TILOPA-782444 format. One record per residue (C-alpha): residue in one letter; x negated, y negated, z. Coordinates in pm, whole numbers, plus 32768, in hexadecimal, padded with zeros to 4 digits. Example, Ala and Ser with C-alpha at 12.3 -4.5 7.8 and 13.67 -1.06 7.14 Angstrom:
   res     c1     c2     c3
     A   7B32   81C2   830C
     S   7AA9   806A   82CA
***
This chain:
   res     c1     c2     c3
     M   7BCB   7507   7C11
     I   7C56   765A   7BA5
     G   7B0C   76C5   7B0A
     V   7A45   7655   7C38
     S   7B2F   7714   7D24
     A   7B1C   7855   7C58
     A   79A0   783D   7C38
     L   7972   77FE   7DAE
     L   7A4D   792A   7E08
     L   798F   7A0F   7D1B
     I   7841   7998   7DA4
     L   78A8   79C5   7F11
     V   793B   7B20   7ED7
     G   7817   7B80   7DF7
     L   7720   7B28   7F0B
     G   77C1   7C35   7FE2
     I   7846   7B40   80E5
     P   7968   7BD8   81AD
     V   7AB0   7B78   8109
     A   7B3B   7AB7   8232
     A   79FE   79E3   823F
     A   7A01   79B4   80C4
     L   7B68   7932   80C9
     F   7B1C   784D   81F0
     F   79E2   77BC   8151
     L   7A9C   778B   8008
     G   7BA9   76C5   80BE
     V   7AA6   75EC   816D
     I   79E4   75A6   8029
     L   7B1E   7558   7F5D
     G   7B9C   7476   8074
     D   7A55   73B4   807D
     L   7A50   7392   7F01
     Y   7BBA   7338   7EB5
     A   7C88   72F1   7FEF
     F   7CDE   718D   8059
     L   7CA6   71F1   81C6
     P   7BC1   730B   823F
     P   7C99   7443   827D
     L   7BBB   74DF   838B
     P   7C63   7429   84B3
     A   7DAC   74D5   8450
     L   7D13   7631   8478
     G   7D7A   764E   85E6
     D   7EE8   7604   859C
     I   7EE8   76EF   8471
     A   7E4A   780A   853A
     W   7F40   77DC   8658
     S   807A   77C5   8582
     T   800F   78F2   84B1
     S   7FB3   79CF   85D9
     T   80FC   7984   8686
     E   81CA   79D9   854F
     F   82CD   7AD0   85D2
     L   82D2   7BA5   8497
     L   8159   7BDC   84A1
     I   8178   7C82   85F7
     S   81FF   7DAF   8539
     V   80AB   7DE4   8493
     P   7FEC   7E62   85C8
     L   8121   7F27   8634
     F   8136   7FE0   84E7
     I   7FBD   8016   84E6
     L   7FCB   80AD   8644
     M   80F6   8183   85DE
     G   8029   8210   84BE
     E   7F01   8252   85A4
     V   7FDF   8312   869A
     L   8080   83E1   8583
     L   7F28   8428   84F4
     R   7ED2   84DF   8636
     A   8025   8581   8676
     G   7FFE   869D   857A
     I   814B   865B   84CE
     A   80AA   8660   8375
     G   8034   87C9   839D
     D   818F   8852   83E7
     M   8224   8785   82CD
     Y   8122   8802   81D3
     R   814C   8971   8235
     A   82C8   8952   821D
     L   82BD   88B9   80BF
     A   81B1   89A3   8033
     P   828B   8ADC   7FFB
     L   839B   8A05   7F61
     L   82B9   896B   7E56
     A   81BC   8A83   7E21
     R   8268   8B12   7CEC
     V   8272   89C7   7C2D
     P   8152   899E   7B33
     G   8049   88F6   7C07
     G   80B3   89A3   7D48
     L   8025   88FC   7E7C
     M   7FCE   87BD   7DC2
     H   8145   8772   7DC9
     T   8139   87B6   7F3E
     N   801E   86B7   7F5A
     I   80F3   85AD   7EB2
     A   8237   8600   7F6A
     S   8183   8607   80BA
     C   80DD   84B9   806E
     A   822E   841E   8014
     L   82D0   849C   8155
     F   81AC   843E   8236
     A   819F   82E6   818F
     A   8308   82B5   81FB
     T   8293   82B7   8365
     S   812D   8233   8365
     G   813E   8104   827D
     S   7FCD   812F   8226
     S   7F38   81BC   80E7
     V   7DE4   8207   817B
     A   7E7A   82BB   82A9
     T   7F5D   8384   81C1
     A   7E3F   83F2   80DD
     A   7D61   844B   8208
     T   7E6F   850E   82C1
     I   7EF9   85D5   819D
     G   7D9A   8606   8110
     T   7D28   86A8   8254
     V   7E4D   879C   824D
     A   7E3C   87E7   80D7
     M   7CC6   8802   8099
     P   7C99   8971   8103
     N   7D84   89D9   7FE8
     L   7CA6   8943   7ED9
     D   7BB5   8A68   7EC0
     R   7C96   8B6C   7F62
     Y   7D86   8B69   7E39
     G   7C94   8AF9   7D2A
     Y   7D31   89AB   7CC9
     G   7C8D   88BE   7BD4
     R   7BBC   87E7   7CBB
     G   7BF2   8695   7C17
     L   7D6C   86AC   7BF5
     F   7D9B   8738   7D53
     L   7CC8   8625   7DF2
     G   7D6D   851F   7D15
     S   7EC7   858E   7D87
     I   7E68   8544   7EF0
     A   7DC8   83F3   7EA0
     A   7EF0   8386   7DC9
     G   7FF4   8416   7EB6
     G   7F57   834F   7FD0
     T   7F99   8208   7F18
     L   8110   823D   7F48
     G   80DC   81B5   80AA
     I   80D8   8058   8012
     L   821C   8079   7F4F
     I   82FC   8156   8027
     P   837D   80A3   8160
     P   8312   805B   8269
     S   81EB   7FBD   81B1
     I   80F3   7ED7   825F
     N   8092   7E3B   8111
     M   81FD   7DDF   80CD
     I   820B   7D29   821B
     L   80D9   7C5B   81BE
     Y   8163   7C13   8062
     G   82B2   7BAE   80F7
     V   8209   7ABA   81E7
     L   8126   7A21   80DD
     A   822F   7A11   7FCA
     E   834E   79B6   80B6
     V   841C   7AE3   8048
     S   84FB   7BB0   812E
     V   8440   7CE3   81AA
     G   8588   7DA1   81D1
     A   85DC   7D5D   8064
     L   847B   7DC6   7FFD
     Y   84A3   7F11   80B4
     L   85E7   7F56   7FF9
     A   854F   7EE7   7EAF
     G   8427   7FD5   7ED5
     L   84F2   810A   7F2C
     L   8569   8179   7DD2
     P   8422   8122   7D1D
     G   8362   81D9   7E30
     V   842C   8318   7E02
     L   8418   82F8   7C88
     L   829E   82C6   7C94
     A   827A   8400   7D6B
     L   8343   84BE   7C63
     L   8264   8430   7B51
     F   8133   84AC   7C10
     S   81CD   8608   7C26
     G   8225   85F9   7AB5
     T   80BC   85A0   7A68
     V   8045   86D3   7B29
     A   8143   87B8   7A81
     L   80E9   873B   7925
     A   7F73   875E   7964
     C   7FA3   88C4   79E4
     L   8081   8922   78BD
     L   7F7B   88A0   77CA
     R   7E5B   893F   788D
     P   7EE1   8A59   796A
     A   7D8B   8A8D   7A0D
     L   7DB9   8942   7AC8
     G   7EE1   89D6   7B84
     G   7E14   8AD8   7C3D
     T   7E8C   8C30   7CA3
     R   8003   8C56   7CC9
     V   8007   8CD1   7E30
     R   812F   8C92   7F10
     P   80AB   8BF8   8054
     A   810B   8C8E   81A0
     P   8259   8C0B   821F
     G   8232   8AD9   82F7
     P   8322   8A45   83F3
     G   8488   8A1B   837B
     L   84B5   88FF   8284
     A   85C0   8855   8355
     R   84F1   8877   8493
     A   83B9   87E7   83ED
     L   8466   86C6   833C
     L   8554   8664   8453
     P   844F   8596   8517
     V   83E4   84DC   83DC
     G   854D   849A   8372
     A   85B1   842C   84CF
     L   848C   833A   84E8
     F   84D4   82AD   838C
     L   8642   8275   83E7
     L   85DE   81DA   8533
     V   84FA   80DD   848A
     V   859F   8091   833D
     G   8704   80E8   83A1
     S   86FB   7FFE   84CB
     I   86A1   7EDC   83E4
     Y   87C1   7F15   82F2
     A   88BB   7F62   8403
     G   8876   7E04   8486
     F   8801   7E9B   85CC
     A   8699   7E22   85B9
     T   85B1   7D31   8505
     P   847E   7DC6   8455
     T   83AB   7D75   8587
     E   84A3   7E16   8676
     A   84BC   7F40   858B
     A   8341   7F64   8599
     A   8354   7F6F   8715
     L   8465   8077   8701
     G   8391   813D   860C
     L   8267   8132   86F8
     L   833F   81AF   8819
     G   83C2   82C4   8737
     A   8260   8326   86CF
     L   81F1   8331   883C
     A   831E   840B   8890
     L   82CD   84FB   8774
     A   8162   850D   87DC
     A   81C8   854F   8945
     Q   82BC   865D   88D8
     R   81A1   8706   8819
     R   80B6   86DD   8945
     A   7FCA   8606   8877
     L   7FE0   84D4   8957
     S   7EA2   850A   8A1D
     P   7DDF   83E2   8AAC
     A   7CC6   8423   89B2
     A   7DBB   8421   888B
     L   7E5F   82E1   8908
     L   7D0E   8237   8935
     A   7CA4   829A   87D3
     A   7DF1   821A   874A
     F   7DCE   80CF   8803
     E   7C68   80A0   878C
     G   7CC2   80ED   8622
     A   7DEE   8003   862D
     M   7D23   7EE6   86C8
     K   7C10   7EFF   85C3
     T   7D03   7F04   849F
     T   7DDE   7DEF   852F
     A   7CB2   7D0E   856E
     M   7C3C   7D38   8406
     V   7D98   7CFF   8371
     M   7DF0   7BD1   8444
     L   7CA1   7B25   840F
     I   7CD6   7B3B   8297
     V   7E3E   7ABF   82BE
     L   7DCC   7991   838C
     A   7CC0   793A   828B
     A   7DBD   7960   8170
     Y   7EB5   7877   821E
     F   7DA3   7772   824A
     L   7D41   7790   80DA
     N   7EAF   7779   8072
     F   7ED5   763A   8144
     V   7DAA   75A3   8092
     M   7E22   760C   7F37
     V   7F79   7570   7F6F
     N   7EE2   742C   7FF1
     I   7DEF   73FF   7ED0
     G   7EFA   7464   7DD2
     L   7E44   759A   7D58
     T   7F7D   7674   7D55
     R   803C   7572   7C89
     A   7F14   7551   7B9D
     V   7F06   76C8   7B5D
     V   807F   76DA   7B1F
     G   8068   75AE   7A35
     L   7F44   7647   7978
     V   8003   778A   793D
     Q   8139   76CE   78CA
     D   806A   75F6   77DE
     L   7FE4   772E   7730
     G   8138   7757   768D
     W   812E   78D2   76AD
     P   8275   7990   76D2
     P   82B8   7A05   7837
     L   827D   7B73   77DE
     A   8125   7B27   7750
     V   80C3   7A6B   788D
     L   8147   7B89   7964
     L   807F   7C89   789E
     A   7F49   7BAD   78C2
     I   7F81   7BA8   7A3E
     V   7FA3   7D24   7A3F
     L   7E61   7D48   7979
     L   7DAD   7C53   7A5F
     Y   7E0F   7D1C   7B92
     L   7DA3   7E62   7AF2
     V   7C4C   7DC9   7AB3
     L   7C30   7D22   7C08
     G   7C95   7E69   7CAC
     C   7B50   7F02   7C2F
     F   7A82   7E09   7CFA
     M   7B52   7D95   7E27
     D   7BEA   7E5A   7F43
     T   7D66   7E5F   7F3C
     L   7DAF   7D97   8077
     S   7CCA   7C7A   800F
     L   7D52   7C80   7EAD
     M   7EB8   7C64   7F26
     I   7E87   7B5B   8032
     A   7D9D   7A7F   7F65
     T   7E71   7A75   7E2A
     T   7FDD   7A82   7E9E
     P   7FF9   790B   7EF0
     V   7F80   78B4   7D8F
     V   8027   79C1   7CBC
     V   8186   79C5   7D53
     P   81CE   7854   7CF9
     I   8163   78A1   7B93
     V   8247   79D0   7B83
     A   836B   7909   7C16
     A   8330   77EF   7B1D
     L   8347   78ED   7A01
     G   84A2   794F   7A7B
     Y   844D   7A9E   7B1A
     D   84D7   7B00   7C6E
     P   83C3   7AFD   7D7A
     L   8475   7C26   7E1D
     W   8455   7CF2   7CDC
     F   82EF   7C7E   7CAD
     G   82A1   7CEF   7E0F
     V   82EB   7E57   7DAB
     L   8222   7E34   7C69
     F   8109   7D9B   7D36
     M   8108   7EC1   7E29
     I   80D5   7FB3   7D05
     L   7FB4   7EE0   7C85
     I   7F1D   7EEB   7DE2
     E   7F52   8065   7DE1
     A   7E94   807A   7C97
     A   7D70   7FC0   7D36
     L   7D60   80CC   7E46
     I   7D05   81D8   7D46
     T   7C35   8104   7C59
     P   7ABA   812A   7C77
     P   79C9   80A5   7CE4
     V   7A79   8020   7E1F
     G   7BBC   80EE   7E25
     M   7BE6   812D   7F9A
     N   7CB6   826B   7F7A
     L   7BAC   8308   7E9D
     F   7AAA   82DA   7FB1
     V   7B9D   8359   80BB
     V   7BE1   8499   7FF9
     Q   7A6E   84C8   7FB3
     A   7A22   849C   8126
     V   7B30   8597   818A
     R   7AA9   8687   8085
     G   7954   867A   812B
     G   787B   86AF   7FF5
     G   7876   86D3   7E7B
     E   7865   85C8   7D6F
     F   7928   8484   7D98
     R   7958   8486   7C1F
     E   7A4B   85AA   7C3D
     V   7B33   84E1   7D1E
     A   7B22   83AB   7C40
     I   7B66   8469   7AFD
     G   7C78   8539   7BA2
     A   7D34   83FC   7C02
     L   7D3F   8372   7A9D
     P   7E7A   8430   7A2C
     F   7F32   83A1   7B58
     L   7EBA   8243   7AFD
     L   7F69   8278   79AD
     A   80A5   82DB   7A6A
     M   808F   8191   7B2A
     L   8073   80D1   79E4
     A   81A8   8189   7968
     M   825E   8121   7AA8
     I   81F7   7FB7   7A70
     A   8280   7FC8   790D
     L   83C8   8059   7991
     L   83E8   7F42   7A91
     I   83AC   7E36   7989
     A   84A6   7ED9   789C
     A   85A8   7F1F   79AE
     P   858B   7E29   7AD3
     G   86C5   7EC3   7B66
     L   85F3   7FE7   7BE3
     A   8572   7EFC   7CF0
     L   8695   7E09   7D0F
     F   87BC   7EFC   7D17
     L   87AD   7F5E   7E89
     P   876E   7DFA   7F0C
     S   888F   7D7E   7E34
     L   896C   7E97   7EB9
     A   890F   7E3F   801F
     R   896D   7CD4   7FE1
     G   8ABC   7D43   7F58
     G   8A63   7CCD   7DFC
***
């Protein structure tokens, strides 16, 4: 049964069938082959109960918030304010790329939106100051991935729903690793520029931008509004998403970027993304229903336990599997399709699903900058508007090594992810 399921999934995905359809067809086929009763009549109930899940309402709200911020011009002011501060560090504006991505990620919740927004602002500096092309482009692609790990993260909401883990706890768990990963990215840039100074471009101090406090205040206020309201007990994650959207609209209005055309573009972008995400979620819930009913999840957990491997060896095998799958599957599909199977295995090994959620987010981040389907690589290449794609892919490799180092740190010191949630619980 396990072999048949894996082979069917590989065939369906390999045929280029859209992921939502592939997951749905897999559920139907497995149900016909192994279920006592056909699962298809339950599809209506599954679709209704999933689409009315209160927590999932936050997904379109966060997506729309990111679309509004994308058009509000906040990223430009933030980038120009940080540039003079970081220009003297080896690597110069590449540190500004990473810091701006981390800060914008704390409001948008989307890796692709972060890479596109910061890439648009940063790209003119590539040739102006003579930076090494690969490393500069890689810093934007890798910095954009922080949108998955730093709250508010849309991917964490989906993981929390699928793995039945508190989204609020996930947001706290991802905060310290997210900041640490951003520092590792900056350390990677500094080390590369110390070893090869030509990569760091010309040491020119950029023109002063808006005051640092003035530029960062909107981002900080929006972050506190969204994340702070959750931990103050004032709002649920869904209510916090609504507050964040109102805050984003207020910021856009204050900057006179709330034109009817901008709103229409934001609504269209949010509808397209939400439709894609929710269709995959519905298909994944149907497949999960089928797998539970035919005993596939139990069979996979039993197979892993029967191997007799130590828990660490199984965990490292899971990490390696995701690194390989990330080369061939887009991140959203990879996460939604595998979470219902992998999380029970991880829990059976004695690992905390909350801790694994943070580790999982970093693995998903790695898939975003791993060719041939790394989404952030294509986003940065599109923003660049020309040149060889190979430069972006090679430039992201040092940051992939930094992610692997972060994974090793999390495995060696789980407290990096569990400290803040434990503190919040009073433990």
